[in-house]
PyMOL Python script that loads the backbone (N, CA, C, O; Angstrom):
from pymol import cmd

cmd.read_pdbstr("""\
ATOM      1  N   MET A   1       8.363 -75.687 -15.886  1.00  0.00           N
ATOM      2  CA  MET A   1       6.967 -75.358 -16.124  1.00  0.00           C
ATOM      3  C   MET A   1       6.672 -73.920 -15.707  1.00  0.00           C
ATOM      4  O   MET A   1       5.976 -73.194 -16.418  1.00  0.00           O
ATOM      5  N   THR A   2       7.199 -73.513 -14.561  1.00  0.00           N
ATOM      6  CA  THR A   2       6.991 -72.155 -14.081  1.00  0.00           C
ATOM      7  C   THR A   2       7.586 -71.145 -15.053  1.00  0.00           C
ATOM      8  O   THR A   2       7.014 -70.077 -15.271  1.00  0.00           O
ATOM      9  N   GLU A   3       8.714 -71.477 -15.628  1.00  0.00           N
ATOM     10  CA  GLU A   3       9.369 -70.583 -16.586  1.00  0.00           C
ATOM     11  C   GLU A   3       8.491 -70.397 -17.830  1.00  0.00           C
ATOM     12  O   GLU A   3       8.391 -69.291 -18.362  1.00  0.00           O
ATOM     13  N   VAL A   4       7.871 -71.461 -18.281  1.00  0.00           N
ATOM     14  CA  VAL A   4       6.975 -71.397 -19.437  1.00  0.00           C
ATOM     15  C   VAL A   4       5.769 -70.524 -19.110  1.00  0.00           C
ATOM     16  O   VAL A   4       5.363 -69.695 -19.924  1.00  0.00           O
ATOM     17  N   LYS A   5       5.195 -70.705 -17.925  1.00  0.00           N
ATOM     18  CA  LYS A   5       4.056 -69.886 -17.499  1.00  0.00           C
ATOM     19  C   LYS A   5       4.439 -68.413 -17.458  1.00  0.00           C
ATOM     20  O   LYS A   5       3.669 -67.556 -17.891  1.00  0.00           O
ATOM     21  N   GLU A   6       5.616 -68.120 -16.944  1.00  0.00           N
ATOM     22  CA  GLU A   6       6.075 -66.732 -16.859  1.00  0.00           C
ATOM     23  C   GLU A   6       6.248 -66.125 -18.249  1.00  0.00           C
ATOM     24  O   GLU A   6       5.897 -64.966 -18.471  1.00  0.00           O
ATOM     25  N   LYS A   7       6.791 -66.910 -19.186  1.00  0.00           N
ATOM     26  CA  LYS A   7       6.964 -66.419 -20.561  1.00  0.00           C
ATOM     27  C   LYS A   7       5.611 -66.154 -21.217  1.00  0.00           C
ATOM     28  O   LYS A   7       5.429 -65.154 -21.911  1.00  0.00           O
ATOM     29  N   ILE A   8       4.676 -67.056 -20.988  1.00  0.00           N
ATOM     30  CA  ILE A   8       3.326 -66.867 -21.541  1.00  0.00           C
ATOM     31  C   ILE A   8       2.688 -65.621 -20.937  1.00  0.00           C
ATOM     32  O   ILE A   8       2.106 -64.804 -21.651  1.00  0.00           O
ATOM     33  N   LYS A   9       2.798 -65.482 -19.644  1.00  0.00           N
ATOM     34  CA  LYS A   9       2.232 -64.316 -18.950  1.00  0.00           C
ATOM     35  C   LYS A   9       2.852 -63.031 -19.476  1.00  0.00           C
ATOM     36  O   LYS A   9       2.141 -62.062 -19.740  1.00  0.00           O
ATOM     37  N   LYS A  10       4.166 -63.016 -19.629  1.00  0.00           N
ATOM     38  CA  LYS A  10       4.873 -61.836 -20.128  1.00  0.00           C
ATOM     39  C   LYS A  10       4.422 -61.505 -21.548  1.00  0.00           C
ATOM     40  O   LYS A  10       4.191 -60.341 -21.878  1.00  0.00           O
ATOM     41  N   THR A  11       4.298 -62.529 -22.381  1.00  0.00           N
ATOM     42  CA  THR A  11       3.865 -62.326 -23.764  1.00  0.00           C
ATOM     43  C   THR A  11       2.455 -61.753 -23.816  1.00  0.00           C
ATOM     44  O   THR A  11       2.176 -60.837 -24.590  1.00  0.00           O
ATOM     45  N   VAL A  12       1.573 -62.294 -22.994  1.00  0.00           N
ATOM     46  CA  VAL A  12       0.192 -61.801 -22.960  1.00  0.00           C
ATOM     47  C   VAL A  12       0.152 -60.353 -22.500  1.00  0.00           C
ATOM     48  O   VAL A  12      -0.523 -59.524 -23.111  1.00  0.00           O
ATOM     49  N   LEU A  13       0.874 -60.044 -21.420  1.00  0.00           N
ATOM     50  CA  LEU A  13       0.853 -58.685 -20.876  1.00  0.00           C
ATOM     51  C   LEU A  13       1.457 -57.667 -21.837  1.00  0.00           C
ATOM     52  O   LEU A  13       1.090 -56.492 -21.808  1.00  0.00           O
ATOM     53  N   GLU A  14       2.368 -58.105 -22.676  1.00  0.00           N
ATOM     54  CA  GLU A  14       3.000 -57.197 -23.633  1.00  0.00           C
ATOM     55  C   GLU A  14       2.263 -57.146 -24.966  1.00  0.00           C
ATOM     56  O   GLU A  14       2.601 -56.332 -25.824  1.00  0.00           O
ATOM     57  N   SER A  15       1.288 -57.980 -25.147  1.00  0.00           N
ATOM     58  CA  SER A  15       0.597 -58.042 -26.439  1.00  0.00           C
ATOM     59  C   SER A  15      -0.267 -56.806 -26.667  1.00  0.00           C
ATOM     60  O   SER A  15      -0.767 -56.193 -25.724  1.00  0.00           O
ATOM     61  N   ARG A  16      -0.429 -56.460 -27.930  1.00  0.00           N
ATOM     62  CA  ARG A  16      -1.245 -55.304 -28.311  1.00  0.00           C
ATOM     63  C   ARG A  16      -2.714 -55.541 -27.939  1.00  0.00           C
ATOM     64  O   ARG A  16      -3.396 -54.624 -27.481  1.00  0.00           O
ATOM     65  N   LEU A  17      -3.186 -56.750 -28.133  1.00  0.00           N
ATOM     66  CA  LEU A  17      -4.575 -57.072 -27.808  1.00  0.00           C
ATOM     67  C   LEU A  17      -4.858 -56.825 -26.329  1.00  0.00           C
ATOM     68  O   LEU A  17      -5.889 -56.252 -25.977  1.00  0.00           O
ATOM     69  N   TYR A  18      -3.954 -57.253 -25.475  1.00  0.00           N
ATOM     70  CA  TYR A  18      -4.123 -57.049 -24.035  1.00  0.00           C
ATOM     71  C   TYR A  18      -4.148 -55.560 -23.709  1.00  0.00           C
ATOM     72  O   TYR A  18      -4.981 -55.094 -22.932  1.00  0.00           O
ATOM     73  N   LYS A  19      -3.205 -54.811 -24.326  1.00  0.00           N
ATOM     74  CA  LYS A  19      -3.152 -53.362 -24.070  1.00  0.00           C
ATOM     75  C   LYS A  19      -4.420 -52.676 -24.561  1.00  0.00           C
ATOM     76  O   LYS A  19      -4.961 -51.804 -23.881  1.00  0.00           O
ATOM     77  N   ASP A  20      -4.897 -53.071 -25.749  1.00  0.00           N
ATOM     78  CA  ASP A  20      -6.135 -52.490 -26.272  1.00  0.00           C
ATOM     79  C   ASP A  20      -7.317 -52.818 -25.363  1.00  0.00           C
ATOM     80  O   ASP A  20      -8.150 -51.958 -25.076  1.00  0.00           O
ATOM     81  N   PHE A  21      -7.379 -54.061 -24.920  1.00  0.00           N
ATOM     82  CA  PHE A  21      -8.458 -54.483 -24.027  1.00  0.00           C
ATOM     83  C   PHE A  21      -8.392 -53.716 -22.708  1.00  0.00           C
ATOM     84  O   PHE A  21      -9.418 -53.280 -22.186  1.00  0.00           O
ATOM     85  N   SER A  22      -7.189 -53.555 -22.177  1.00  0.00           N
ATOM     86  CA  SER A  22      -7.026 -52.811 -20.924  1.00  0.00           C
ATOM     87  C   SER A  22      -7.472 -51.368 -21.093  1.00  0.00           C
ATOM     88  O   SER A  22      -8.149 -50.812 -20.228  1.00  0.00           O
ATOM     89  N   HIS A  23      -7.085 -50.761 -22.224  1.00  0.00           N
ATOM     90  CA  HIS A  23      -7.471 -49.373 -22.491  1.00  0.00           C
ATOM     91  C   HIS A  23      -8.993 -49.253 -22.597  1.00  0.00           C
ATOM     92  O   HIS A  23      -9.592 -48.338 -22.032  1.00  0.00           O
ATOM     93  N   LEU A  24      -9.610 -50.183 -23.323  1.00  0.00           N
ATOM     94  CA  LEU A  24     -11.070 -50.162 -23.458  1.00  0.00           C
ATOM     95  C   LEU A  24     -11.759 -50.350 -22.114  1.00  0.00           C
ATOM     96  O   LEU A  24     -12.765 -49.703 -21.823  1.00  0.00           O
ATOM     97  N   THR A  25     -11.214 -51.232 -21.309  1.00  0.00           N
ATOM     98  CA  THR A  25     -11.785 -51.474 -19.982  1.00  0.00           C
ATOM     99  C   THR A  25     -11.707 -50.219 -19.127  1.00  0.00           C
ATOM    100  O   THR A  25     -12.671 -49.862 -18.449  1.00  0.00           O
ATOM    101  N   ILE A  26     -10.569 -49.556 -19.161  1.00  0.00           N
ATOM    102  CA  ILE A  26     -10.394 -48.322 -18.386  1.00  0.00           C
ATOM    103  C   ILE A  26     -11.367 -47.248 -18.867  1.00  0.00           C
ATOM    104  O   ILE A  26     -11.991 -46.568 -18.053  1.00  0.00           O
ATOM    105  N   GLU A  27     -11.499 -47.094 -20.186  1.00  0.00           N
ATOM    106  CA  GLU A  27     -12.424 -46.097 -20.729  1.00  0.00           C
ATOM    107  C   GLU A  27     -13.868 -46.422 -20.350  1.00  0.00           C
ATOM    108  O   GLU A  27     -14.645 -45.525 -20.020  1.00  0.00           O
ATOM    109  N   LEU A  28     -14.220 -47.691 -20.398  1.00  0.00           N
ATOM    110  CA  LEU A  28     -15.569 -48.103 -20.003  1.00  0.00           C
ATOM    111  C   LEU A  28     -15.829 -47.780 -18.536  1.00  0.00           C
ATOM    112  O   LEU A  28     -16.900 -47.286 -18.183  1.00  0.00           O
ATOM    113  N   LEU A  29     -14.853 -48.057 -17.692  1.00  0.00           N
ATOM    114  CA  LEU A  29     -15.007 -47.754 -16.264  1.00  0.00           C
ATOM    115  C   LEU A  29     -15.138 -46.254 -16.024  1.00  0.00           C
ATOM    116  O   LEU A  29     -15.911 -45.824 -15.168  1.00  0.00           O
ATOM    117  N   LYS A  30     -14.382 -45.456 -16.781  1.00  0.00           N
ATOM    118  CA  LYS A  30     -14.494 -43.997 -16.645  1.00  0.00           C
ATOM    119  C   LYS A  30     -15.901 -43.534 -17.014  1.00  0.00           C
ATOM    120  O   LYS A  30     -16.492 -42.701 -16.326  1.00  0.00           O
ATOM    121  N   LYS A  31     -16.434 -44.088 -18.116  1.00  0.00           N
ATOM    122  CA  LYS A  31     -17.790 -43.711 -18.539  1.00  0.00           C
ATOM    123  C   LYS A  31     -18.827 -44.148 -17.511  1.00  0.00           C
ATOM    124  O   LYS A  31     -19.766 -43.409 -17.214  1.00  0.00           O
ATOM    125  N   GLN A  32     -18.653 -45.350 -16.972  1.00  0.00           N
ATOM    126  CA  GLN A  32     -19.589 -45.833 -15.954  1.00  0.00           C
ATOM    127  C   GLN A  32     -19.530 -44.956 -14.711  1.00  0.00           C
ATOM    128  O   GLN A  32     -20.563 -44.660 -14.111  1.00  0.00           O
ATOM    129  N   ASN A  33     -18.325 -44.538 -14.320  1.00  0.00           N
ATOM    130  CA  ASN A  33     -18.188 -43.651 -13.162  1.00  0.00           C
ATOM    131  C   ASN A  33     -18.853 -42.309 -13.428  1.00  0.00           C
ATOM    132  O   ASN A  33     -19.522 -41.754 -12.557  1.00  0.00           O
ATOM    133  N   ALA A  34     -18.664 -41.787 -14.648  1.00  0.00           N
ATOM    134  CA  ALA A  34     -19.291 -40.511 -15.002  1.00  0.00           C
ATOM    135  C   ALA A  34     -20.812 -40.636 -14.957  1.00  0.00           C
ATOM    136  O   ALA A  34     -21.501 -39.745 -14.461  1.00  0.00           O
ATOM    137  N   ARG A  35     -21.328 -41.747 -15.479  1.00  0.00           N
ATOM    138  CA  ARG A  35     -22.782 -41.970 -15.436  1.00  0.00           C
ATOM    139  C   ARG A  35     -23.275 -42.086 -13.997  1.00  0.00           C
ATOM    140  O   ARG A  35     -24.308 -41.522 -13.637  1.00  0.00           O
ATOM    141  N   ALA A  36     -22.531 -42.816 -13.186  1.00  0.00           N
ATOM    142  CA  ALA A  36     -22.923 -42.985 -11.782  1.00  0.00           C
ATOM    143  C   ALA A  36     -22.936 -41.640 -11.067  1.00  0.00           C
ATOM    144  O   ALA A  36     -23.836 -41.366 -10.273  1.00  0.00           O
ATOM    145  N   GLU A  37     -21.940 -40.797 -11.345  1.00  0.00           N
ATOM    146  CA  GLU A  37     -21.897 -39.467 -10.729  1.00  0.00           C
ATOM    147  C   GLU A  37     -23.073 -38.622 -11.200  1.00  0.00           C
ATOM    148  O   GLU A  37     -23.672 -37.895 -10.407  1.00  0.00           O
ATOM    149  N   ALA A  38     -23.408 -38.711 -12.487  1.00  0.00           N
ATOM    150  CA  ALA A  38     -24.544 -37.949 -13.016  1.00  0.00           C
ATOM    151  C   ALA A  38     -25.851 -38.418 -12.382  1.00  0.00           C
ATOM    152  O   ALA A  38     -26.704 -37.603 -12.032  1.00  0.00           O
ATOM    153  N   ILE A  39     -26.004 -39.722 -12.236  1.00  0.00           N
ATOM    154  CA  ILE A  39     -27.211 -40.269 -11.598  1.00  0.00           C
ATOM    155  C   ILE A  39     -27.285 -39.838 -10.140  1.00  0.00           C
ATOM    156  O   ILE A  39     -28.355 -39.484  -9.645  1.00  0.00           O
ATOM    157  N   GLU A  40     -26.154 -39.869  -9.459  1.00  0.00           N
ATOM    158  CA  GLU A  40     -26.120 -39.452  -8.052  1.00  0.00           C
ATOM    159  C   GLU A  40     -26.510 -37.983  -7.918  1.00  0.00           C
ATOM    160  O   GLU A  40     -27.264 -37.618  -7.016  1.00  0.00           O
ATOM    161  N   ARG A  41     -26.000 -37.146  -8.811  1.00  0.00           N
ATOM    162  CA  ARG A  41     -26.336 -35.716  -8.780  1.00  0.00           C
ATOM    163  C   ARG A  41     -27.823 -35.510  -9.076  1.00  0.00           C
ATOM    164  O   ARG A  41     -28.486 -34.705  -8.422  1.00  0.00           O
ATOM    165  N   ALA A  42     -28.339 -36.238 -10.061  1.00  0.00           N
ATOM    166  CA  ALA A  42     -29.766 -36.132 -10.390  1.00  0.00           C
ATOM    167  C   ALA A  42     -30.619 -36.550  -9.198  1.00  0.00           C
ATOM    168  O   ALA A  42     -31.634 -35.916  -8.910  1.00  0.00           O
ATOM    169  N   ASN A  43     -30.220 -37.599  -8.511  1.00  0.00           N
ATOM    170  CA  ASN A  43     -30.955 -38.043  -7.321  1.00  0.00           C
ATOM    171  C   ASN A  43     -30.940 -36.980  -6.230  1.00  0.00           C
ATOM    172  O   ASN A  43     -31.944 -36.773  -5.549  1.00  0.00           O
ATOM    173  N   GLU A  44     -29.804 -36.306  -6.063  1.00  0.00           N
ATOM    174  CA  GLU A  44     -29.728 -35.231  -5.066  1.00  0.00           C
ATOM    175  C   GLU A  44     -30.682 -34.101  -5.422  1.00  0.00           C
ATOM    176  O   GLU A  44     -31.364 -33.558  -4.552  1.00  0.00           O
ATOM    177  N   ILE A  45     -30.729 -33.748  -6.708  1.00  0.00           N
ATOM    178  CA  ILE A  45     -31.624 -32.677  -7.159  1.00  0.00           C
ATOM    179  C   ILE A  45     -33.078 -33.083  -6.944  1.00  0.00           C
ATOM    180  O   ILE A  45     -33.883 -32.292  -6.451  1.00  0.00           O
ATOM    181  N   ILE A  46     -33.412 -34.317  -7.315  1.00  0.00           N
ATOM    182  CA  ILE A  46     -34.782 -34.811  -7.139  1.00  0.00           C
ATOM    183  C   ILE A  46     -35.162 -34.828  -5.665  1.00  0.00           C
ATOM    184  O   ILE A  46     -36.264 -34.418  -5.302  1.00  0.00           O
ATOM    185  N   GLN A  47     -34.259 -35.297  -4.818  1.00  0.00           N
ATOM    186  CA  GLN A  47     -34.533 -35.336  -3.380  1.00  0.00           C
ATOM    187  C   GLN A  47     -34.785 -33.931  -2.845  1.00  0.00           C
ATOM    188  O   GLN A  47     -35.694 -33.724  -2.041  1.00  0.00           O
ATOM    189  N   SER A  48     -33.992 -32.979  -3.284  1.00  0.00           N
ATOM    190  CA  SER A  48     -34.170 -31.598  -2.853  1.00  0.00           C
ATOM    191  C   SER A  48     -35.531 -31.063  -3.297  1.00  0.00           C
ATOM    192  O   SER A  48     -36.226 -30.400  -2.526  1.00  0.00           O
ATOM    193  N   GLU A  49     -35.906 -31.354  -4.539  1.00  0.00           N
ATOM    194  CA  GLU A  49     -37.199 -30.903  -5.059  1.00  0.00           C
ATOM    195  C   GLU A  49     -38.357 -31.545  -4.290  1.00  0.00           C
ATOM    196  O   GLU A  49     -39.340 -30.876  -3.970  1.00  0.00           O
ATOM    197  N   VAL A  50     -38.241 -32.829  -3.998  1.00  0.00           N
ATOM    198  CA  VAL A  50     -39.293 -33.534  -3.257  1.00  0.00           C
ATOM    199  C   VAL A  50     -39.436 -32.946  -1.856  1.00  0.00           C
ATOM    200  O   VAL A  50     -40.551 -32.736  -1.378  1.00  0.00           O
ATOM    201  N   GLU A  51     -38.309 -32.681  -1.202  1.00  0.00           N
ATOM    202  CA  GLU A  51     -38.362 -32.084   0.138  1.00  0.00           C
ATOM    203  C   GLU A  51     -39.016 -30.709   0.090  1.00  0.00           C
ATOM    204  O   GLU A  51     -39.805 -30.359   0.968  1.00  0.00           O
ATOM    205  N   GLU A  52     -38.686 -29.931  -0.938  1.00  0.00           N
ATOM    206  CA  GLU A  52     -39.274 -28.601  -1.090  1.00  0.00           C
ATOM    207  C   GLU A  52     -40.784 -28.701  -1.326  1.00  0.00           C
ATOM    208  O   GLU A  52     -41.560 -27.942  -0.745  1.00  0.00           O
ATOM    209  N   LEU A  53     -41.192 -29.640  -2.178  1.00  0.00           N
ATOM    210  CA  LEU A  53     -42.624 -29.838  -2.429  1.00  0.00           C
ATOM    211  C   LEU A  53     -43.354 -30.313  -1.181  1.00  0.00           C
ATOM    212  O   LEU A  53     -44.471 -29.873  -0.911  1.00  0.00           O
ATOM    213  N   ALA A  54     -42.740 -31.199  -0.425  1.00  0.00           N
ATOM    214  CA  ALA A  54     -43.358 -31.690   0.810  1.00  0.00           C
ATOM    215  C   ALA A  54     -43.557 -30.544   1.793  1.00  0.00           C
ATOM    216  O   ALA A  54     -44.603 -30.445   2.434  1.00  0.00           O
ATOM    217  N   THR A  55     -42.570 -29.693   1.909  1.00  0.00           N
ATOM    218  CA  THR A  55     -42.682 -28.529   2.794  1.00  0.00           C
ATOM    219  C   THR A  55     -43.804 -27.608   2.325  1.00  0.00           C
ATOM    220  O   THR A  55     -44.608 -27.130   3.126  1.00  0.00           O
ATOM    221  N   GLU A  56     -43.847 -27.368   1.022  1.00  0.00           N
ATOM    222  CA  GLU A  56     -44.882 -26.504   0.458  1.00  0.00           C
ATOM    223  C   GLU A  56     -46.278 -27.091   0.684  1.00  0.00           C
ATOM    224  O   GLU A  56     -47.202 -26.371   1.061  1.00  0.00           O
ATOM    225  N   LEU A  57     -46.428 -28.388   0.455  1.00  0.00           N
ATOM    226  CA  LEU A  57     -47.726 -29.032   0.674  1.00  0.00           C
ATOM    227  C   LEU A  57     -48.134 -29.001   2.141  1.00  0.00           C
ATOM    228  O   LEU A  57     -49.303 -28.786   2.460  1.00  0.00           O
ATOM    229  N   THR A  58     -47.183 -29.213   3.019  1.00  0.00           N
ATOM    230  CA  THR A  58     -47.470 -29.161   4.457  1.00  0.00           C
ATOM    231  C   THR A  58     -47.933 -27.765   4.851  1.00  0.00           C
ATOM    232  O   THR A  58     -48.904 -27.608   5.591  1.00  0.00           O
ATOM    233  N   ASP A  59     -47.229 -26.754   4.350  1.00  0.00           N
ATOM    234  CA  ASP A  59     -47.614 -25.369   4.638  1.00  0.00           C
ATOM    235  C   ASP A  59     -49.022 -25.080   4.127  1.00  0.00           C
ATOM    236  O   ASP A  59     -49.825 -24.466   4.830  1.00  0.00           O
ATOM    237  N   GLN A  60     -49.323 -25.519   2.909  1.00  0.00           N
ATOM    238  CA  GLN A  60     -50.654 -25.293   2.339  1.00  0.00           C
ATOM    239  C   GLN A  60     -51.728 -26.028   3.136  1.00  0.00           C
ATOM    240  O   GLN A  60     -52.816 -25.495   3.356  1.00  0.00           O
ATOM    241  N   PHE A  61     -51.423 -27.247   3.566  1.00  0.00           N
ATOM    242  CA  PHE A  61     -52.374 -28.025   4.352  1.00  0.00           C
ATOM    243  C   PHE A  61     -52.706 -27.302   5.657  1.00  0.00           C
ATOM    244  O   PHE A  61     -53.876 -27.158   6.012  1.00  0.00           O
ATOM    245  N   PHE A  62     -51.671 -26.849   6.370  1.00  0.00           N
ATOM    246  CA  PHE A  62     -51.919 -26.162   7.638  1.00  0.00           C
ATOM    247  C   PHE A  62     -52.634 -24.835   7.427  1.00  0.00           C
ATOM    248  O   PHE A  62     -53.446 -24.430   8.259  1.00  0.00           O
ATOM    249  N   HIS A  63     -52.341 -24.159   6.328  1.00  0.00           N
ATOM    250  CA  HIS A  63     -53.033 -22.912   6.011  1.00  0.00           C
ATOM    251  C   HIS A  63     -54.526 -23.189   5.784  1.00  0.00           C
ATOM    252  O   HIS A  63     -55.380 -22.457   6.284  1.00  0.00           O
ATOM    253  N   LEU A  64     -54.828 -24.245   5.031  1.00  0.00           N
ATOM    254  CA  LEU A  64     -56.230 -24.597   4.790  1.00  0.00           C
ATOM    255  C   LEU A  64     -56.932 -25.035   6.069  1.00  0.00           C
ATOM    256  O   LEU A  64     -58.092 -24.686   6.291  1.00  0.00           O
ATOM    257  N   MET A  65     -56.240 -25.793   6.905  1.00  0.00           N
ATOM    258  CA  MET A  65     -56.825 -26.231   8.180  1.00  0.00           C
ATOM    259  C   MET A  65     -57.126 -25.023   9.065  1.00  0.00           C
ATOM    260  O   MET A  65     -58.187 -24.946   9.685  1.00  0.00           O
ATOM    261  N   LEU A  66     -56.196 -24.094   9.115  1.00  0.00           N
ATOM    262  CA  LEU A  66     -56.393 -22.888   9.913  1.00  0.00           C
ATOM    263  C   LEU A  66     -57.584 -22.094   9.378  1.00  0.00           C
ATOM    264  O   LEU A  66     -58.416 -21.617  10.149  1.00  0.00           O
ATOM    265  N   LYS A  67     -57.658 -21.958   8.070  1.00  0.00           N
ATOM    266  CA  LYS A  67     -58.760 -21.251   7.432  1.00  0.00           C
ATOM    267  C   LYS A  67     -60.092 -21.937   7.766  1.00  0.00           C
ATOM    268  O   LYS A  67     -61.080 -21.271   8.075  1.00  0.00           O
ATOM    269  N   PHE A  68     -60.105 -23.262   7.699  1.00  0.00           N
ATOM    270  CA  PHE A  68     -61.301 -24.039   8.008  1.00  0.00           C
ATOM    271  C   PHE A  68     -61.704 -23.842   9.466  1.00  0.00           C
ATOM    272  O   PHE A  68     -62.885 -23.665   9.765  1.00  0.00           O
ATOM    273  N   MET A  69     -60.727 -23.873  10.376  1.00  0.00           N
ATOM    274  CA  MET A  69     -61.024 -23.724  11.801  1.00  0.00           C
ATOM    275  C   MET A  69     -61.554 -22.330  12.112  1.00  0.00           C
ATOM    276  O   MET A  69     -62.465 -22.179  12.927  1.00  0.00           O
ATOM    277  N   VAL A  70     -60.995 -21.326  11.475  1.00  0.00           N
ATOM    278  CA  VAL A  70     -61.471 -19.954  11.690  1.00  0.00           C
ATOM    279  C   VAL A  70     -62.894 -19.823  11.166  1.00  0.00           C
ATOM    280  O   VAL A  70     -63.757 -19.242  11.824  1.00  0.00           O
ATOM    281  N   LYS A  71     -63.128 -20.364   9.987  1.00  0.00           N
ATOM    282  CA  LYS A  71     -64.462 -20.299   9.391  1.00  0.00           C
ATOM    283  C   LYS A  71     -65.474 -21.047  10.258  1.00  0.00           C
ATOM    284  O   LYS A  71     -66.592 -20.574  10.462  1.00  0.00           O
ATOM    285  N   LYS A  72     -65.079 -22.210  10.766  1.00  0.00           N
ATOM    286  CA  LYS A  72     -65.967 -23.024  11.594  1.00  0.00           C
ATOM    287  C   LYS A  72     -66.278 -22.309  12.918  1.00  0.00           C
ATOM    288  O   LYS A  72     -67.412 -22.350  13.395  1.00  0.00           O
ATOM    289  N   SER A  73     -65.289 -21.669  13.494  1.00  0.00           N
ATOM    290  CA  SER A  73     -65.510 -21.001  14.785  1.00  0.00           C
ATOM    291  C   SER A  73     -66.346 -19.733  14.636  1.00  0.00           C
ATOM    292  O   SER A  73     -66.971 -19.291  15.600  1.00  0.00           O
ATOM    293  N   SER A  74     -66.365 -19.145  13.443  1.00  0.00           N
ATOM    294  CA  SER A  74     -67.153 -17.930  13.250  1.00  0.00           C
ATOM    295  C   SER A  74     -68.609 -18.233  12.901  1.00  0.00           C
ATOM    296  O   SER A  74     -69.444 -17.328  12.897  1.00  0.00           O
ATOM    297  N   THR A  75     -68.916 -19.476  12.615  1.00  0.00           N
ATOM    298  CA  THR A  75     -70.316 -19.814  12.284  1.00  0.00           C
ATOM    299  C   THR A  75     -71.081 -20.312  13.476  1.00  0.00           C
ATOM    300  O   THR A  75     -72.263 -20.635  13.361  1.00  0.00           O
TER     301      THR A  75
END
""", "prot")
cmd.dss("prot")
cmd.show_as("cartoon", "prot")
cmd.util.cbc("prot")
cmd.orient("prot")
């Protein structure tokens, strides 16, 4: 029985269909990895932009608060 299983396994592994399926699977995984890397890079860019905007907004807020305090103290 084991010998029959081994022959079946060998036949399947050597078959063109198996090789084609394996090749397609590998290509699909490569594309998925490329997409994942692109998404990861986009997320890094977005995170950087958000941090920059947060810093800019914080600076503007403190500038306005300072302006308000100066104006209030002069009245």
